[in-house]
Residue, then its C-alpha position, 0 to 999 in steps of 0.5 A: m457720395g450723398g444719399s438720403p438716410f433712408q437710402y443708407y439704412f436700405g442699403f444696410f438692409l439689404l446687405l443683411l439679406g445678402f449675410k443672412a441668406g449666405l449662412g443658410s438660416s434666419l437672424r430675428v431682432g433682439d433676443a430672436k434665436v439664430g438657426c443652424i449652421e448649415r454644415e453642422r445640419q449636414a453633419l446631423l443628417h449623415f449621422k441619420q444614415g447610419v442609424v437604424d429608427d424604428y420608432g421615428m426618433l428622428s423623423s423631424w430630422g430634414n422633414g417638414e416645415d422645419k427641415r432647414d433649422c436643425c436647432k428645431w430637430r428632435g434632441v438637438e439644442c443650439n446656442n441661440q446667439t451663435g446657432h451652434v450645436i451645442m447639445l445632443d441628446l437622443s437618449g431612450g429613443y430605441l436607436g440601433g446602426k452605428i455612431g458615425p464620425s460625422l459627429a466629430k463635426l460638431q464642434h462646438l458640442k459640450h453635450l452629447n446624450l446617446s445613453w439607453n440605445d441599442f447602437e452596436g459596433i466600434l465607437p468612433t475616436q472622432l469624438g475625441n476632437l470635440s474639444n468642447l465637450q463637457s458631457l459625454d453619456l452612452r450608456y446602456n449600449r450594450d453591443m457597443t465596443c471600444g478597445n482603446l480610451d486613449w482619444l479621452s485624453h483631448l477631452h480637455l474640458l470634459t467633466h462628466l463621462d458615462l460608459s456603463f454597459v459599453n464593452l471595455s475589455k480591450a481598453i488595457h490602458w484606461p487608467q492612463a486614459v483617465k489620468k489624463m483628463p484634468a477637469l473630469t469630476e464624474l466617471y462611471l465605467s460599471n459593467t464594461q468587462l473593464p481588465p484590472i489594472d497591469p501592475t507592471i505598468s508603471i502610470s506614477h509619471i503621469n499628471s493625475s486628475t484632482s478633482l475626480a470626485v464620483l467613480e463608478l466601476f462595479e460589476n468588471d473584472l477589477t482586482s486589488s491591483i487598483y487600490p495603489w491607482l486609486l490613491n492618485f485620487s484620495s483627496c477628492l473622491v466622495h463617491l466609490d463603488l467598486s461592488n462586484n468585481h474581484l477584489n480580494g485579500s484584506i481591505p487596506d487601511a489607505f480608504g481610512n486616508m479618504t477623508t473626502l469619501a462619503y459613499l464606499d461600496l465594496s460589496f460582492n467581492q472576495l474580502e477577507g479578513e477583519i472590518p477595518k477600525s478606520f474609515s472616513i469620519n465623513l462616512v454617509t454611506l458604507d456597503l462591505s456587503w457578501n464578502h468574506l469578512h469575519g470577527s466582530i463590527p468595530d466599535a469605532f463605528g460608533n464615532m461615525a456621526t455623519l454614517a446613515y447606511l451601513h450594509f455588512s450582510g452576507n459574511q461571517l461576523e460575530g459576536e453582538i452589535p456593538k453598544s457604540l452604535r447606540g451613538l449613530c443618531d442620523l443611521q437610516i438603514l442598519s443591514l447585518s443580515q446573514n452573518n453569525l452574529t448573537g445575543l440579546l436585542e436589547k430595547d435600548f440597542l439602537a436608541c439615538s436612531n430611533n426617529t431615523l432608522e427606517v430599515l432595519d435586517l438583522s435577519h439570517n443571525q443568531f439572535k436570542g431572546s425576546f422580541p425587541d421592544l420597538s415602539g419608539f422607532s416611529q419612522l421603521r418601514e421595513l423589520h427582517l428579523e427572519f431565521n433568527q431564535l427569537n422566543g416568547t410572544l409578539p409584543e402589541s407595540i409592534g402595532q404602534l410602528a404606523q410607517l411600517q410596510v414590511l414584518s418579516l419575522r419568519s422562522n423564529s420560535l415565536r408563540g402566542t396569539v396574534s390578534a388585531n391588536h398587533l396589526f390594527g395599526l399598521s395602515k401602510l403594511w404591504d408584506l406581512d410574513l410571520s411564517f414558521n413560528s408557533l403563532t396562532v393568528n386569531i382575527s375576527l370580521e369584527q376587527v380587520p386590520q386597516f392594511q391592504a397587503i400585498e403579500i401575505k405568508l403565515a406558514s405554519c401558523k394555527l388559522g384553522p380549524h375554519f377558513p380564515n375569513w377576514l382575508r376576504t377583506q384584502k382586496h390588493l393581495s397578489m401572494l398569499d401562503i397559509s399552508a399547513s396551518g391546520i385548516a381542516n374545512v371545505l373551501p368556501n364558495w367566496f375564495w375563488k373570487f376572492t384569489s382571481h387576482l391572486s398571482w401566487f397563492n399556497i394552501s397546501n399541507n392541510h386538510i381541505s376538502g370539496t371540489l374546485p370550480n369550474l372557473t372562469s379562464h382569465l384567472s391571473y394566476l401565476g402559479m398555485d400549490i394545493s398539494s397534500n389536501c383532500l381535495e377530489g373531482s375533476i381538475p379545472q381546464s383553466l388551472f393550466n393556465a399557471q405557471w406553477l402548478d402543484l395539485s399532488k397529494n389529492m383525491f382528484s380523478g377523471s381524465i386530462s387528455l384534453s387540459c393542456g391550458t391555452t395559448n394565447q392566454s398570457s405571456w408565460g407558459l406552464s413550467h412547473l406541472d405536478l400532478s402525482n398521487n392522484r387517482l387519475s386516469g385515461e392517456l396522457p394529453k397531447c400538449r404541444e405549444q402549451w407545454k413548450d416552456l415545461i421544466v418539471l412534469n410529474l405524473a407519477n402514482n396515478n392511473f394513466s395508460g396508453k403510449i408517451k405521447n411524441s408531443i413530450g419532446l417539444s418541451y426543450h427545457m424539461q429537466t424533470l420527467h416522472l411518469r413513475n407507477n402509471s401503466l403507460t405501455g409501449a416503447l420510448p418516444w423518439s422525440l424524448k432525444n430532443c430534451r437535452d436539458l433532461r435531469l431526471l428520467d423516472l419511468g418506474k413501475n409502468k408497462l414500458s417495452g421494446k429496446i433502451p433506446g441508446w439515444i438516452g446516452g448520447s442525446l440526454s448527456n445531462l441526466i443525473v438520474v435514469n430509473l427504468r425499474s419495473n417495466e418490459f424493456n428487452g434486448s442488451i444494455p446499450l453501450n451508449l448509456c456510457q456516455l452518461k458522464k453525469i449520471h449518479m443513480l442508474d436503474l434499469s432492475s426488474n425488466n427483461l435485459s439480457g445480454t453481457i454488462p457492459k464494459c464501459l462502466n468506468n466511463l460513468s464519471g459521476m460515480a468515480q468522482n467525489g461531489s453531488l449533483v443537487i438536483t434543483y432549479e429556482e423559477d421567478l415568477l414575473f420577479l414577484m417571487s423565486l420559488s426554489y425545487y428540489d427533485n425526489t424519486l424512490v431508491q431502492w435501498k437496503g431491501k427498501e423503497l426510500e424517497y430521496n429529494k434534497t439528499l438525492g444528489l449524494v445517492k450514487s447507485i448502479d442497479f441491474s437486478n432481477n433480468k437476465l444478465i449474463g457472463e461475468i461482472p466486469t473488472e471497470v466497475t471497481d474503478l467507480v469508486e464512489l458508488v455507494s450502492l451496486n445490486l447485480s443480483r438474480n441474473y446469470l451472471i458468472g465468474p468470480i466476484p472482482l479482485m479489486i472490488g474493495q476499491l469501491k471504499s464508498l460501498d455501503s450496499l452490495d447485492l450479488s446474491r442469486n447468481r452464478l459466481h464462483g471463486g472465492i471472497p476477495i480479500s479486498l472485500s474486507q477492507i470497505a469499512r462503510l459497507s453495512v448490507l451485504d448479500l452474497s447468497d444463492n452462487i457457487l462460492s468457495g473457499k474460507i470468508p475472508s477474516g476481519t470484522q467486516l465481513q464476520s459481522f453480517n449475519a449468517s444468511t448473507y452467505d447462505g446457499n454457497p456449500g463451499l463457503c466456510g469459516p466464521p460467521l458461518l458454522k462450517k469449519c474449513q479443512e485447514d482450521e480442522n488441521r490445525e486444530v488437530s495439530f494444536t491438540g496433540l501438542s498440547n497434550e505433549e506439553d501437559i505430560q511434561d509439565d506433569a513430569n516436571n511437577i514431580w520432579f520439582y515436588g521430589n527435590i523439595v522433599l529430599g533437600f528437606i530430609i537431607g538438610f533436617w536430618g544433616v543436623c539434627g542426625t550428627l547431634l544425636l550420634n555425637s555426644s561432644w558436638r551435642y554438648a558444645y552446640f547446647q554451651f554455644l546457645s547459653k552463652i548467646k542468651d546470656w549475652l542478649y540478657v545482658t545487653t538488652t538490661v544496661n541498655m534499658n538502664k541507660v534509657r531509664r536514667s536518660l528520661h529521669n534526667 
């Protein structure tokens, strides 16, 4: 078979072309890339069919000029020599749908990354057939579940596995699956609802991976049963994160045997006991914050030379910072906040780390003494010493911390003046908080600081009386708090232009006067607090575009009936509006869409009139509604029953009329405070109010209510159970700051109206006084054993006081006066030791006031107007007491007569005895001479014997003394 060389090579070339066509790809000479394998291309297209791609992540797949070559598709990488798909990375593509099993046909796949998408459904276990897989990342697919991880045991080459935020709540055998992966070095199963290890299941016989170096299991349901399983990796673990789980008990000493461990995070658990003295000497990061650890910080930490990040915040640690920490020369972050640490902060307490320390957080402790000299800490970026007991002045050396970005000294006892010298060198400072100290901030426009802060908080520092002009130099300010700073001045014209870019500012509790200008509607305010000043005039409409608005306790006037704000100005809605204690008038605004996000609405103590609008019921999230002390009329709008989150309803001191609607109890079951006092409501008390299980304060006094008191009051379990509900909520202003709000209301207490806020949840009271209620006091009311105040006075109640009234052991005030109650005062009433206010006057009570120190300690006026009552403290004596006195008097007279007779008999016997004794002897001697002679002779012999005996004995004594 002959032929020319040209024919031979030409035939070989045609053969190669045919081979290329059979493969469905192209082959280039040299280093040219080989196209993808057709069966793998079809697998990818099949996968695409089950994917929801709203943003075009997979638009190049099967389309365009590269539709045949999958190696050029987005997210696909092939081997240059073989054309096999070795990597598929579609992370962050906003893909949805399900992950189909067709991916299992990519047998040469080494890296699969589908993280940060919205895939849902069950994770296909066919992925276990990808035997060449080295890296698998499916994190942040929150709607994906996997109930069995056994398929992972087939991935013998897998070194990196991340299933974080995938639901693994049913994968009870996950520890066994992990131990069967010999090559695994990094495992991330955080926030997967991972169940705790069942201690009854033995896993010791399974060969475990000896290469696992990184293990992150934070935010799961793991318990301390995981410790034995962790020991399998004690010789290889470098990074371990078990934070935000349910670990309890003491920290096991076994962590000290993990000699390779450099990162350990056990924060946000329920660990107890003292901090172990032994940890790996190679630790770089140790986080034990937010547990229940106590005791002191061990000195042994000073020997951990590599320690750079130490977090012990949120425990109950005591004592001083150990001096051994001075030896930590690589320390970068030290966080010991919210403990009970004490002592002085000496200049050299962290001497060795003054060139490395970047964050020092010792806030919320009990450190005392003067402010430490930190001038040598050249790398310090954040300094948190707030909520301690530091005193003295702020040293000017603080201005030498050139890298300082955050300076927080809030709530100490610092005093003196802060001048430009303190702040001039802090050019990088963006957060300054000197609030609640006795500091005077004295900075002039001639010496303004070099920094451009984002947050400045100087509450309760002295800035006034003039407005601090230096603030206008801060061009990037987002948050400003100069409340209670002694400013007594008119707001300058530049202030509103200066604050136009602020997200939050607080100038409350000053003496600022003037009016608010007609501000532009393009302001960026998220919130403002201008309360407790002397501002007057009308309120600009544009302010209602804020998220938090507090203009209370000023002198604003006019109408707000058209002041709703806009609906399309911002992505947030008005959630907190407080215009109370002003001079506003007119009708309430009809704000539908604009006020739908309201949580707190306080318009109390103004001059509003007209009816409450039905649009109020569109504020579905409202928790607090204050309309007290206005001139509102009409019935309660039915739409209010849509506000199912309502916890406080205060409509007192208006002119509201009609019947109290039953849906208050049926629809508003979360109510804690209901105050409808001093209105014109009529009809009976609806039985549905007994459904208010959480109610602590129910005030229906001073209305025109009639009928009987419902017997179902014992269903108000909030007044029968121990504990209090604090009416508060926190508002996050677009993650910039968190505002805490404590609700308040006026409570009729001991004859006075008192305002309660933080302690409002402790007040448990019922006030039905000054109505037209009839019938008896239901005995069921005595089941409300945590009731503190009960006022049923000024009604037409009849019958006896319930015998079991003494069950109300927590009762501090009881007023049943001005009714028609009859019968006796129950003895059990004297057993209420806490009772300090009692009024039973003007009834038809009778009988003796029960004895005991409690009821007798009240003034007699407590029982006035009850002619039938007797006994202390009343001057009127009871009949049985008078009879007893007469009986005691007669008995006393008989005893006196008997005593006199006894005395006469006693003294008569004495005289008779003396007469008989004296004359019995002396008379005999006088009458008989021989007896008389013998008697005196006997006395003479006795005298001679005494003389001789005395003389002889005295001579003996003299001789002995002479010798």
